[in-house]
PADO-456103 format. One record per residue (C-alpha): x negated, y, z negated. Coordinates in nm, 2 decimals, padded with zeros to 4 digits. Example, Ala and Ser with C-alpha at 12.3 -4.5 7.8 and 13.67 -1.06 7.14 Angstrom:
2
+--------+--------+--------+
:     c1 :     c2 :     c3 :
+--------+--------+--------+
: -01.23 : -00.45 : -00.78 :
: -01.37 : -00.11 : -00.71 :
+--------+--------+--------+
This chain:
478
+--------+--------+--------+
:     c1 :     c2 :     c3 :
+--------+--------+--------+
:  23.76 : -23.28 :  35.57 :
:  24.09 : -23.11 :  35.66 :
:  24.26 : -23.46 :  35.53 :
:  24.09 : -23.38 :  35.20 :
:  24.19 : -23.03 :  35.20 :
:  24.54 : -23.10 :  35.30 :
:  24.54 : -23.35 :  35.01 :
:  24.43 : -23.12 :  34.74 :
:  24.71 : -22.87 :  34.86 :
:  24.96 : -23.11 :  34.81 :
:  24.83 : -23.22 :  34.47 :
:  24.82 : -22.85 :  34.40 :
:  25.17 : -22.79 :  34.46 :
:  25.28 : -23.13 :  34.32 :
:  25.09 : -22.98 :  33.97 :
:  25.28 : -22.63 :  34.02 :
:  25.60 : -22.84 :  34.04 :
:  25.52 : -23.04 :  33.74 :
:  25.42 : -22.75 :  33.53 :
:  25.75 : -22.56 :  33.64 :
:  25.97 : -22.86 :  33.53 :
:  25.80 : -22.89 :  33.19 :
:  25.80 : -22.49 :  33.15 :
:  26.18 : -22.52 :  33.21 :
:  26.23 : -22.77 :  32.91 :
:  26.33 : -22.59 :  32.58 :
:  26.28 : -22.78 :  32.24 :
:  26.56 : -22.69 :  31.99 :
:  26.30 : -22.53 :  31.79 :
:  26.28 : -22.22 :  31.99 :
:  26.59 : -22.12 :  32.00 :
:  26.52 : -21.84 :  31.75 :
:  26.79 : -21.67 :  31.53 :
:  27.06 : -21.85 :  31.71 :
:  27.02 : -22.16 :  31.53 :
:  26.95 : -22.25 :  31.15 :
:  26.66 : -22.51 :  31.07 :
:  26.59 : -22.76 :  30.85 :
:  26.37 : -23.06 :  30.79 :
:  26.38 : -23.34 :  30.54 :
:  26.18 : -23.70 :  30.56 :
:  26.50 : -23.83 :  30.73 :
:  26.54 : -23.58 :  31.04 :
:  26.43 : -23.25 :  31.18 :
:  26.75 : -23.01 :  31.23 :
:  26.88 : -22.74 :  31.42 :
:  27.26 : -22.60 :  31.36 :
:  27.39 : -22.34 :  31.62 :
:  27.47 : -21.98 :  31.43 :
:  27.62 : -21.81 :  31.69 :
:  27.78 : -21.92 :  32.05 :
:  27.48 : -21.95 :  32.30 :
:  27.40 : -21.97 :  32.67 :
:  27.08 : -22.16 :  32.74 :
:  26.92 : -22.12 :  33.09 :
:  26.64 : -22.36 :  33.04 :
:  26.67 : -22.75 :  33.01 :
:  26.75 : -22.78 :  32.63 :
:  26.51 : -23.09 :  32.47 :
:  26.62 : -23.24 :  32.16 :
:  26.33 : -23.53 :  32.10 :
:  26.33 : -23.84 :  31.92 :
:  26.40 : -23.77 :  31.54 :
:  26.56 : -23.43 :  31.60 :
:  26.91 : -23.37 :  31.55 :
:  27.12 : -23.03 :  31.70 :
:  27.44 : -22.99 :  31.60 :
:  27.68 : -22.76 :  31.75 :
:  27.94 : -22.67 :  31.48 :
:  28.32 : -22.59 :  31.46 :
:  28.36 : -22.23 :  31.60 :
:  28.05 : -22.23 :  31.84 :
:  27.99 : -22.30 :  32.19 :
:  27.67 : -22.41 :  32.35 :
:  27.67 : -22.33 :  32.73 :
:  27.38 : -22.53 :  32.91 :
:  27.27 : -22.39 :  33.27 :
:  27.03 : -22.63 :  33.34 :
:  27.11 : -22.90 :  33.17 :
:  26.99 : -23.13 :  32.86 :
:  26.72 : -23.42 :  32.75 :
:  26.92 : -23.60 :  32.45 :
:  26.61 : -23.84 :  32.33 :
:  26.73 : -23.77 :  31.93 :
:  27.12 : -23.68 :  31.81 :
:  27.34 : -23.44 :  31.95 :
:  27.64 : -23.41 :  31.75 :
:  27.94 : -23.19 :  31.80 :
:  28.16 : -23.08 :  31.54 :
:  28.56 : -23.07 :  31.58 :
:  28.62 : -22.73 :  31.67 :
:  28.29 : -22.69 :  31.83 :
:  28.24 : -22.72 :  32.23 :
:  27.93 : -22.81 :  32.49 :
:  27.98 : -22.70 :  32.82 :
:  27.72 : -22.82 :  33.08 :
:  27.75 : -22.59 :  33.37 :
:  27.46 : -22.72 :  33.59 :
:  27.16 : -22.94 :  33.55 :
:  27.14 : -23.29 :  33.43 :
:  27.27 : -23.41 :  33.10 :
:  27.03 : -23.70 :  33.03 :
:  27.09 : -23.89 :  32.75 :
:  26.82 : -24.15 :  32.60 :
:  26.94 : -24.08 :  32.26 :
:  27.25 : -24.06 :  32.08 :
:  27.58 : -23.80 :  32.12 :
:  27.85 : -23.79 :  31.90 :
:  28.15 : -23.58 :  32.02 :
:  28.38 : -23.46 :  31.74 :
:  28.49 : -23.15 :  31.96 :
:  28.46 : -23.07 :  32.35 :
:  28.20 : -23.20 :  32.59 :
:  28.27 : -23.04 :  32.95 :
:  28.06 : -23.12 :  33.24 :
:  28.08 : -22.94 :  33.52 :
:  28.12 : -22.98 :  33.88 :
:  27.78 : -22.81 :  33.94 :
:  27.61 : -23.07 :  33.71 :
:  27.50 : -23.41 :  33.66 :
:  27.54 : -23.68 :  33.36 :
:  27.30 : -23.92 :  33.35 :
:  27.30 : -24.21 :  33.05 :
:  26.97 : -24.38 :  33.07 :
:  26.88 : -24.73 :  32.91 :
:  26.94 : -24.70 :  32.54 :
:  27.13 : -24.37 :  32.54 :
:  27.50 : -24.35 :  32.37 :
:  27.75 : -24.12 :  32.44 :
:  28.09 : -24.13 :  32.18 :
:  28.35 : -23.96 :  32.20 :
:  28.60 : -24.01 :  31.88 :
:  28.94 : -23.95 :  31.86 :
:  28.93 : -23.63 :  31.73 :
:  28.71 : -23.52 :  32.04 :
:  28.77 : -23.43 :  32.40 :
:  28.56 : -23.52 :  32.70 :
:  28.61 : -23.35 :  33.03 :
:  28.40 : -23.40 :  33.37 :
:  28.45 : -23.25 :  33.69 :
:  28.11 : -23.41 :  33.86 :
:  28.05 : -23.70 :  34.14 :
:  27.70 : -23.68 :  34.02 :
:  27.71 : -23.94 :  33.70 :
:  27.47 : -24.25 :  33.68 :
:  27.53 : -24.47 :  33.35 :
:  27.24 : -24.76 :  33.31 :
:  27.38 : -25.08 :  33.25 :
:  27.23 : -25.09 :  32.90 :
:  27.42 : -24.77 :  32.80 :
:  27.70 : -24.75 :  32.59 :
:  27.97 : -24.50 :  32.64 :
:  28.27 : -24.48 :  32.50 :
:  28.59 : -24.19 :  32.45 :
:  28.84 : -24.26 :  32.18 :
:  29.00 : -23.94 :  32.23 :
:  29.14 : -23.69 :  32.46 :
:  28.98 : -23.69 :  32.86 :
:  28.99 : -23.52 :  33.19 :
:  28.78 : -23.67 :  33.44 :
:  28.81 : -23.59 :  33.82 :
:  28.61 : -23.62 :  34.11 :
:  28.44 : -23.92 :  34.05 :
:  28.51 : -24.31 :  34.14 :
:  28.74 : -24.49 :  33.97 :
:  28.49 : -24.74 :  33.88 :
:  28.26 : -24.46 :  33.74 :
:  28.59 : -24.34 :  33.53 :
:  28.66 : -24.70 :  33.41 :
:  28.27 : -24.68 :  33.25 :
:  28.35 : -24.35 :  33.09 :
:  28.72 : -24.42 :  32.97 :
:  28.68 : -24.79 :  32.87 :
:  28.95 : -24.96 :  32.67 :
:  28.86 : -25.14 :  32.32 :
:  28.88 : -25.49 :  32.35 :
:  28.79 : -25.65 :  32.01 :
:  28.56 : -25.57 :  31.69 :
:  28.31 : -25.75 :  31.44 :
:  28.30 : -25.65 :  31.07 :
:  27.98 : -25.73 :  30.92 :
:  27.88 : -25.72 :  30.55 :
:  27.48 : -25.72 :  30.48 :
:  27.30 : -25.71 :  30.15 :
:  27.02 : -25.46 :  30.07 :
:  26.74 : -25.68 :  30.27 :
:  26.98 : -25.61 :  30.56 :
:  27.07 : -25.98 :  30.59 :
:  27.43 : -26.06 :  30.73 :
:  27.65 : -26.21 :  30.41 :
:  27.96 : -26.19 :  30.56 :
:  28.09 : -26.15 :  30.94 :
:  28.45 : -26.19 :  31.12 :
:  28.59 : -26.10 :  31.43 :
:  28.92 : -25.81 :  31.45 :
:  29.12 : -25.68 :  31.66 :
:  29.07 : -25.38 :  31.89 :
:  29.33 : -25.18 :  31.68 :
:  29.22 : -25.28 :  31.34 :
:  28.85 : -25.17 :  31.44 :
:  28.96 : -24.84 :  31.58 :
:  29.17 : -24.78 :  31.27 :
:  28.88 : -24.87 :  31.04 :
:  28.62 : -24.57 :  31.24 :
:  28.88 : -24.30 :  31.22 :
:  28.75 : -24.21 :  30.92 :
:  28.54 : -23.93 :  30.76 :
:  28.17 : -23.90 :  30.73 :
:  27.98 : -23.97 :  30.39 :
:  27.80 : -23.62 :  30.35 :
:  27.66 : -23.73 :  29.99 :
:  27.26 : -23.78 :  29.93 :
:  27.36 : -24.09 :  29.71 :
:  27.30 : -24.44 :  29.82 :
:  27.36 : -24.69 :  29.55 :
:  27.05 : -24.90 :  29.53 :
:  27.09 : -25.28 :  29.63 :
:  27.46 : -25.24 :  29.71 :
:  27.60 : -25.43 :  30.02 :
:  27.64 : -25.22 :  30.34 :
:  27.96 : -25.26 :  30.57 :
:  27.95 : -25.23 :  30.94 :
:  28.22 : -25.23 :  31.26 :
:  28.11 : -25.33 :  31.62 :
:  28.35 : -25.21 :  31.85 :
:  28.33 : -25.38 :  32.21 :
:  28.47 : -25.21 :  32.50 :
:  28.55 : -25.32 :  32.84 :
:  28.29 : -25.16 :  33.03 :
:  28.02 : -25.38 :  32.84 :
:  27.98 : -25.10 :  32.57 :
:  27.91 : -25.21 :  32.21 :
:  27.89 : -24.91 :  31.95 :
:  27.81 : -25.01 :  31.58 :
:  27.95 : -24.78 :  31.32 :
:  27.80 : -24.81 :  30.96 :
:  28.00 : -24.73 :  30.60 :
:  27.94 : -24.61 :  30.27 :
:  28.29 : -24.62 :  30.03 :
:  28.48 : -24.66 :  30.36 :
:  28.34 : -24.32 :  30.50 :
:  28.09 : -24.35 :  30.81 :
:  27.71 : -24.30 :  30.75 :
:  27.56 : -24.41 :  31.13 :
:  27.69 : -24.44 :  31.45 :
:  27.45 : -24.63 :  31.67 :
:  27.08 : -24.53 :  31.59 :
:  27.22 : -24.20 :  31.51 :
:  27.17 : -24.14 :  31.11 :
:  27.48 : -23.93 :  31.08 :
:  27.47 : -23.89 :  30.67 :
:  27.13 : -23.77 :  30.67 :
:  27.14 : -23.56 :  30.94 :
:  27.45 : -23.38 :  30.76 :
:  27.28 : -23.36 :  30.44 :
:  26.95 : -23.23 :  30.58 :
:  27.16 : -22.95 :  30.80 :
:  27.36 : -22.91 :  30.47 :
:  27.66 : -22.92 :  30.74 :
:  28.00 : -22.82 :  30.58 :
:  28.29 : -23.10 :  30.68 :
:  28.61 : -22.90 :  30.86 :
:  28.80 : -22.91 :  30.53 :
:  28.51 : -22.75 :  30.34 :
:  28.49 : -22.50 :  30.62 :
:  28.85 : -22.38 :  30.61 :
:  28.88 : -22.39 :  30.23 :
:  28.60 : -22.14 :  30.16 :
:  28.68 : -21.93 :  30.46 :
:  29.08 : -21.93 :  30.34 :
:  28.96 : -21.86 :  30.00 :
:  28.75 : -21.55 :  30.08 :
:  29.02 : -21.43 :  30.33 :
:  29.33 : -21.47 :  30.06 :
:  29.10 : -21.29 :  29.78 :
:  29.01 : -21.00 :  30.00 :
:  29.41 : -20.98 :  30.07 :
:  29.48 : -21.02 :  29.72 :
:  29.33 : -20.73 :  29.64 :
:  29.51 : -20.52 :  29.85 :
:  29.85 : -20.70 :  29.73 :
:  29.77 : -20.66 :  29.34 :
:  29.71 : -20.29 :  29.38 :
:  30.03 : -20.23 :  29.60 :
:  30.21 : -20.43 :  29.36 :
:  30.08 : -20.36 :  29.04 :
:  30.24 : -20.53 :  28.69 :
:  30.49 : -20.73 :  28.99 :
:  30.25 : -21.00 :  29.09 :
:  29.99 : -21.24 :  28.88 :
:  29.70 : -21.45 :  29.03 :
:  29.92 : -21.75 :  29.09 :
:  29.95 : -21.94 :  29.40 :
:  30.11 : -22.24 :  29.58 :
:  29.95 : -22.36 :  29.94 :
:  30.17 : -22.49 :  30.18 :
:  29.96 : -22.66 :  30.45 :
:  30.05 : -22.85 :  30.80 :
:  29.83 : -22.97 :  31.08 :
:  29.95 : -22.93 :  31.45 :
:  29.92 : -23.18 :  31.70 :
:  29.62 : -22.97 :  31.82 :
:  29.42 : -23.00 :  31.53 :
:  29.46 : -22.67 :  31.43 :
:  29.67 : -22.58 :  31.03 :
:  29.92 : -22.34 :  30.92 :
:  29.85 : -22.23 :  30.60 :
:  30.11 : -22.06 :  30.38 :
:  29.97 : -21.89 :  30.08 :
:  30.29 : -21.83 :  29.88 :
:  30.27 : -21.58 :  29.54 :
:  30.55 : -21.49 :  29.28 :
:  30.68 : -21.15 :  29.32 :
:  30.95 : -20.95 :  29.15 :
:  31.23 : -21.17 :  29.16 :
:  31.12 : -21.32 :  29.46 :
:  30.83 : -21.52 :  29.64 :
:  30.63 : -21.38 :  29.92 :
:  30.35 : -21.54 :  30.16 :
:  30.06 : -21.46 :  30.33 :
:  30.03 : -21.71 :  30.65 :
:  29.72 : -21.82 :  30.81 :
:  29.60 : -21.99 :  31.15 :
:  29.32 : -22.22 :  31.10 :
:  29.15 : -22.34 :  31.43 :
:  28.82 : -22.38 :  31.60 :
:  28.67 : -22.32 :  31.28 :
:  28.82 : -21.96 :  31.21 :
:  29.10 : -21.86 :  30.96 :
:  29.31 : -21.59 :  31.14 :
:  29.60 : -21.39 :  30.93 :
:  29.91 : -21.43 :  31.14 :
:  30.16 : -21.25 :  30.92 :
:  30.30 : -21.19 :  30.59 :
:  30.67 : -21.17 :  30.41 :
:  30.93 : -21.35 :  30.22 :
:  30.89 : -21.72 :  30.15 :
:  31.08 : -21.97 :  29.96 :
:  30.96 : -22.28 :  29.80 :
:  31.12 : -22.48 :  30.00 :
:  30.96 : -22.54 :  30.34 :
:  31.03 : -22.72 :  30.66 :
:  30.82 : -22.71 :  31.00 :
:  31.01 : -22.81 :  31.29 :
:  30.89 : -22.91 :  31.62 :
:  30.96 : -22.92 :  31.96 :
:  30.66 : -23.02 :  32.17 :
:  30.39 : -22.81 :  32.10 :
:  30.63 : -22.52 :  31.97 :
:  30.68 : -22.51 :  31.58 :
:  30.92 : -22.30 :  31.37 :
:  30.86 : -22.26 :  30.99 :
:  31.22 : -22.27 :  30.81 :
:  31.17 : -22.12 :  30.44 :
:  31.48 : -22.14 :  30.18 :
:  31.42 : -21.90 :  29.90 :
:  31.67 : -21.90 :  29.61 :
:  31.69 : -21.61 :  29.38 :
:  31.95 : -21.56 :  29.07 :
:  32.13 : -21.17 :  28.98 :
:  32.41 : -21.10 :  28.75 :
:  32.73 : -21.05 :  28.93 :
:  33.06 : -20.91 :  28.83 :
:  33.20 : -20.74 :  28.50 :
:  33.17 : -21.07 :  28.29 :
:  32.80 : -21.05 :  28.35 :
:  32.81 : -21.42 :  28.53 :
:  32.49 : -21.56 :  28.66 :
:  32.48 : -21.60 :  29.07 :
:  32.24 : -21.72 :  29.35 :
:  32.13 : -21.59 :  29.64 :
:  31.99 : -21.81 :  29.93 :
:  31.80 : -21.68 :  30.20 :
:  31.70 : -21.89 :  30.49 :
:  31.42 : -21.76 :  30.69 :
:  31.33 : -21.88 :  31.04 :
:  30.98 : -21.81 :  31.16 :
:  30.81 : -21.86 :  31.49 :
:  30.45 : -22.01 :  31.45 :
:  30.22 : -21.85 :  31.74 :
:  29.84 : -21.89 :  31.74 :
:  29.80 : -21.51 :  31.66 :
:  30.13 : -21.42 :  31.50 :
:  30.43 : -21.57 :  31.29 :
:  30.74 : -21.40 :  31.43 :
:  31.08 : -21.38 :  31.25 :
:  31.35 : -21.54 :  31.44 :
:  31.62 : -21.50 :  31.20 :
:  31.73 : -21.45 :  30.83 :
:  32.02 : -21.56 :  30.67 :
:  32.15 : -21.43 :  30.34 :
:  32.46 : -21.64 :  30.15 :
:  32.54 : -21.59 :  29.76 :
:  32.66 : -21.85 :  29.56 :
:  32.92 : -21.78 :  29.23 :
:  32.95 : -22.10 :  29.06 :
:  33.14 : -22.30 :  29.35 :
:  33.22 : -22.04 :  29.60 :
:  33.01 : -21.94 :  29.86 :
:  33.01 : -21.59 :  30.00 :
:  32.83 : -21.51 :  30.36 :
:  32.69 : -21.19 :  30.33 :
:  32.50 : -21.11 :  30.63 :
:  32.22 : -21.21 :  30.88 :
:  31.92 : -21.04 :  31.10 :
:  31.89 : -21.17 :  31.41 :
:  31.69 : -21.01 :  31.68 :
:  31.62 : -20.74 :  31.43 :
:  31.97 : -20.63 :  31.42 :
:  32.18 : -20.66 :  31.09 :
:  32.52 : -20.81 :  31.07 :
:  32.82 : -20.93 :  30.86 :
:  32.92 : -21.30 :  30.97 :
:  33.16 : -21.55 :  30.95 :
:  33.10 : -21.86 :  30.77 :
:  33.13 : -22.04 :  31.11 :
:  32.87 : -21.81 :  31.27 :
:  32.61 : -21.81 :  31.00 :
:  32.58 : -22.17 :  31.06 :
:  32.58 : -22.16 :  31.44 :
:  32.35 : -21.90 :  31.48 :
:  32.10 : -22.09 :  31.28 :
:  32.14 : -22.41 :  31.45 :
:  32.13 : -22.20 :  31.79 :
:  31.73 : -22.10 :  31.64 :
:  31.66 : -22.46 :  31.59 :
:  31.83 : -22.60 :  31.88 :
:  31.59 : -22.90 :  32.04 :
:  31.38 : -22.91 :  31.72 :
:  31.34 : -23.17 :  31.50 :
:  31.21 : -23.16 :  31.12 :
:  30.85 : -23.30 :  31.10 :
:  30.71 : -23.17 :  30.74 :
:  30.93 : -23.08 :  30.45 :
:  30.80 : -22.94 :  30.10 :
:  30.99 : -22.85 :  29.75 :
:  30.76 : -22.68 :  29.54 :
:  31.06 : -22.64 :  29.27 :
:  31.12 : -22.96 :  29.20 :
:  31.30 : -22.88 :  28.86 :
:  31.52 : -22.63 :  29.02 :
:  31.41 : -22.33 :  28.76 :
:  31.35 : -22.13 :  29.09 :
:  30.96 : -22.13 :  28.99 :
:  30.69 : -22.34 :  29.14 :
:  30.58 : -22.61 :  29.02 :
:  30.25 : -22.69 :  29.20 :
:  30.11 : -22.36 :  29.14 :
:  29.77 : -22.24 :  29.05 :
:  29.66 : -21.96 :  28.83 :
:  29.34 : -21.90 :  29.02 :
:  29.01 : -21.71 :  28.92 :
:  28.83 : -21.40 :  29.05 :
:  28.55 : -21.65 :  29.17 :
:  28.75 : -21.85 :  29.39 :
:  28.62 : -22.17 :  29.32 :
:  28.92 : -22.33 :  29.20 :
:  29.09 : -22.21 :  29.49 :
:  28.89 : -22.33 :  29.73 :
:  28.94 : -22.71 :  29.56 :
:  29.31 : -22.65 :  29.54 :
:  29.33 : -22.58 :  29.91 :
:  29.09 : -22.87 :  30.04 :
:  29.31 : -23.08 :  29.87 :
:  29.60 : -22.97 :  30.03 :
:  29.40 : -23.03 :  30.37 :
:  29.28 : -23.35 :  30.28 :
:  29.67 : -23.49 :  30.22 :
:  29.81 : -23.62 :  30.55 :
:  30.16 : -23.40 :  30.59 :
:  30.25 : -23.50 :  30.97 :
:  30.50 : -23.75 :  30.87 :
:  30.84 : -23.66 :  30.83 :
:  30.87 : -23.72 :  30.47 :
:  30.90 : -23.47 :  30.17 :
:  30.56 : -23.34 :  30.05 :
:  30.58 : -23.20 :  29.66 :
:  30.29 : -22.94 :  29.62 :
+--------+--------+--------+
């Protein structure tokens, strides 16, 4: 009788433990107003709207997709169970501070994943943990389990500590080769070829296909990358852009959630910020400005952007400068800005050099002369600081050096000091990108846009500048 009572008590305790463990799970649909929900015949999605900390175990079931977008951070204090798809957008952050990050579905990381020292990572049979070239994976735990049939790869930045070298090798494998495959509409292989790891990595370093249009009957392209930890991850493409990674139907997920890619996000936010600023500019400079802008963009090594919105003012050009980072657009300054620009780089430090040319009437004979102003700005995360401004005048072939502004003080300088002071500012820096918006030499921009109040044309104009690669040391025209 005592044994029966003891057994019943044990069973009851076990039931309590089971119920408690189950109760600790929270489905993605129970995150309330902090997430936006959508569903289609393709998928059921939840996109985080605000940064959030979840105390219970987040569960993403099969057929579901949870999205951590740019600029948002999700902190999981008791881990998660990913049976469907978890996607971290570039600029988004997932921090697992406790519990177990259990993966039997697919995790695609274009942002940052951080597994803390008090957490655990468990990639089960069939699970996929993939960090792209844009992403970052961090781990400070020694509690890591990776099933032999799981697929794990990191193509981006990483920082893995406190685990064995064998586990680190599993988390951060090297690509060894690739296979390109073409399949017909019936999913029958019609062509297959082996490619090098370098070529395969280049092929998957592309944007996502985000249109809800799939040409009927057209062949599909696939690239499979093989890694030295035994992992194999397949990428599917449409028009050269990724539609699927493994079993995760990313295009269908993005279409369902109406997820905006980083370029669209930044383009819309920068348009809104500048149009709001333009109301102030046009009010303060009434009659001296018109709705015309040239947009200069530069992508920095940390993935953030500098954007200069250059507009013509009375006898000169001015600009409003923005920093685009983490899904946010921040105004960092405004001031004089020429139509010739160069970004100089020294490690993670940047200087923007702007050259402005203005004409003026000089002398008793009414001859036209040129004023040339070189401005040097330090590009900060929250502020654009003027390092120095140098003005010279050109009268025919004769050049006079009228003065400089360094450390907030004006001074007349000699030709020798005029050059040496500029060299001092740029010492250690190298030109990384140049742009010239005045290719005809008429002192006005040849690549400007007369924008409308709606801003739709400006949004497209900005997007074109963000899509254009400008980190090569070449001249970029508009």
